[in-house]
C-alpha positions in Angstrom: 120.7 -64.4 -87.3 123.3 -62.2 -85.9 121.3 -58.9 -84.2 124.8 -57.6 -83.6 125.9 -57.8 -87.6 123.4 -55.2 -89.3 124.0 -57.3 -92.5 121.5 -60.7 -91.9 119.9 -63.1 -94.0 116.3 -64.0 -93.5 113.5 -66.5 -94.5 114.0 -65.8 -98.4 116.0 -63.0 -97.6 113.1 -60.3 -97.0 111.6 -58.8 -94.1 109.7 -55.2 -93.2 110.9 -53.6 -90.6 108.5 -54.7 -88.4 109.4 -57.8 -88.6 112.9 -57.2 -88.1 112.9 -55.7 -85.0 110.7 -58.9 -83.8 113.1 -61.0 -84.6 115.7 -59.0 -83.2 114.0 -58.9 -80.0 113.4 -62.9 -80.0 116.8 -63.4 -80.6 118.1 -61.0 -78.2 116.1 -62.9 -75.3 116.9 -66.4 -76.1 120.7 -65.0 -76.7 119.9 -63.6 -72.9 118.1 -67.1 -71.5 115.5 -64.6 -70.9 113.1 -66.0 -73.4 112.1 -69.5 -73.7 109.5 -71.5 -76.2 106.6 -73.1 -74.2 105.2 -76.8 -75.3 102.6 -75.7 -75.8 103.9 -72.9 -78.4 103.5 -75.7 -81.3 100.3 -77.2 -80.4 98.3 -73.0 -80.5 100.4 -72.9 -84.0 98.7 -75.9 -85.4 95.1 -75.2 -83.7 95.9 -71.4 -85.5 97.1 -73.3 -89.4 94.1 -75.3 -88.9 91.6 -72.5 -89.4 89.0 -72.8 -87.9 87.5 -73.0 -84.1 86.3 -75.6 -82.5 84.8 -76.5 -79.1 87.9 -76.0 -76.6 89.6 -73.2 -78.0 88.9 -69.8 -79.4 90.3 -66.6 -81.0 90.0 -63.2 -80.1 91.4 -60.3 -81.8 92.4 -58.4 -78.8 91.7 -58.9 -75.2 88.6 -58.4 -73.5 87.6 -55.2 -72.8 86.0 -55.5 -70.7 86.3 -58.4 -67.3 82.5 -59.8 -67.8 83.4 -61.1 -71.4 86.2 -62.3 -70.5 84.7 -64.2 -67.6 82.0 -65.5 -70.0 84.5 -66.8 -72.5 86.4 -68.5 -69.2 83.3 -70.2 -67.7 82.2 -71.9 -71.5 85.7 -73.1 -72.3 86.7 -74.1 -68.7 83.0 -76.1 -69.3 83.5 -77.7 -72.4 81.8 -80.7 -72.7 84.5 -83.2 -73.1 86.4 -82.0 -70.2 89.8 -81.3 -71.8 92.0 -78.2 -71.9 90.7 -75.7 -73.7 92.1 -72.1 -75.1 91.2 -68.5 -75.4 93.8 -67.0 -77.6 94.1 -63.6 -78.3 96.1 -62.0 -81.2 94.0 -64.4 -83.9 90.5 -63.2 -85.6 87.7 -64.8 -86.2 89.1 -65.2 -89.7 92.3 -67.2 -88.1 95.0 -64.2 -89.3 97.3 -63.8 -86.7 97.9 -60.2 -86.1 99.7 -60.3 -82.6 98.6 -58.5 -79.4 101.2 -55.5 -78.0 100.9 -56.3 -74.2 101.6 -59.3 -72.5 98.5 -61.2 -70.1 99.4 -60.4 -67.5 98.4 -63.9 -65.2 98.1 -62.0 -61.7 95.3 -59.6 -63.1 93.6 -62.3 -64.3 93.9 -64.9 -61.5 92.8 -62.0 -59.3 89.8 -61.1 -60.9 88.6 -64.9 -60.7 90.0 -65.1 -57.4 87.5 -62.1 -56.3 84.0 -64.3 -58.0 82.2 -66.4 -56.4 82.1 -69.8 -57.3 80.0 -72.8 -56.4 82.2 -74.9 -53.5 84.8 -72.7 -53.8 85.9 -74.5 -57.2 87.2 -70.9 -60.2 88.5 -72.6 -63.4 91.7 -73.0 -63.2 93.8 -71.2 -65.8 97.2 -70.7 -66.9 98.6 -67.6 -68.6 101.1 -68.3 -71.4 102.5 -65.4 -73.7 103.7 -67.8 -77.1 104.8 -66.9 -80.7 103.4 -67.4 -84.3 106.0 -66.4 -86.8 107.4 -63.3 -85.2 104.2 -61.7 -83.4 103.5 -62.3 -79.9 100.3 -64.4 -79.1 98.4 -64.3 -75.2 96.9 -67.8 -74.3 94.7 -68.3 -71.3 94.8 -71.9 -70.9 91.4 -73.3 -68.8 92.3 -77.2 -67.2 90.1 -79.9 -67.0 89.0 -80.3 -63.7 86.5 -82.9 -62.0 85.0 -80.2 -60.2 82.6 -79.2 -63.3 80.3 -77.4 -64.4 81.7 -74.3 -63.0 79.2 -71.2 -62.3 78.8 -68.1 -59.8 77.0 -68.2 -56.9 76.6 -64.3 -57.3 75.6 -62.4 -59.9 78.7 -60.4 -61.9 77.3 -58.0 -63.8 75.6 -60.2 -67.6 76.8 -63.6 -65.8 73.7 -64.7 -63.9 74.3 -67.3 -60.7 73.4 -71.0 -60.6 73.8 -70.7 -64.9 75.6 -72.6 -66.1 78.0 -72.0 -69.4 79.3 -73.8 -72.5 80.9 -74.2 -75.9 79.7 -77.0 -77.9 81.3 -76.2 -81.8 82.4 -73.6 -82.3 80.0 -71.0 -80.2 79.3 -70.3 -76.6 76.3 -70.4 -74.8 74.8 -66.9 -74.9 74.9 -65.0 -71.4 70.9 -65.0 -71.0 70.8 -68.6 -71.6 71.5 -71.9 -70.2 73.8 -74.3 -71.5 71.3 -77.6 -72.4 70.6 -80.4 -69.9 72.3 -83.2 -72.3 75.4 -80.5 -72.4 75.1 -79.9 -68.3 75.1 -83.3 -68.1 77.9 -84.3 -70.2 
């Protein structure tokens, strides 16, 4: 695929105008060495292709409209019962359809927000922000790293997120904001 030639071949010889523009952007960034494919990209694509949700990853069609929901999701995923790396994946519907996101996730915004909260023992979830691709669509991922400091919880209430309350994710479901994880799940 050469972005300098108007007549290009694409997969199966077909692409709509949006796909062509996104492919051009990707190729141009590769040529300028501004785009590098993160090794985690394949893992995330494989999770999406599994067509389900599990205890260590969750799909969101778009970025949260409020920080309360974002914090709740990060706490639940960071406190998963297997204490493994977990993923909050943006640009994918609950039906596993990839719609993509229009703007890249900004790690500074998310990290600054988390740093402003009062976590027990001054241990906040360790997160990384990744901007990846599924085919020609951009997706965003918040990677919640496994930690020896679990469970993570707040010592000061933030909106509907109660202090000293532990949230986790079991199966494909988060602990509701007005409840605490079960004793068995907390012990795990």
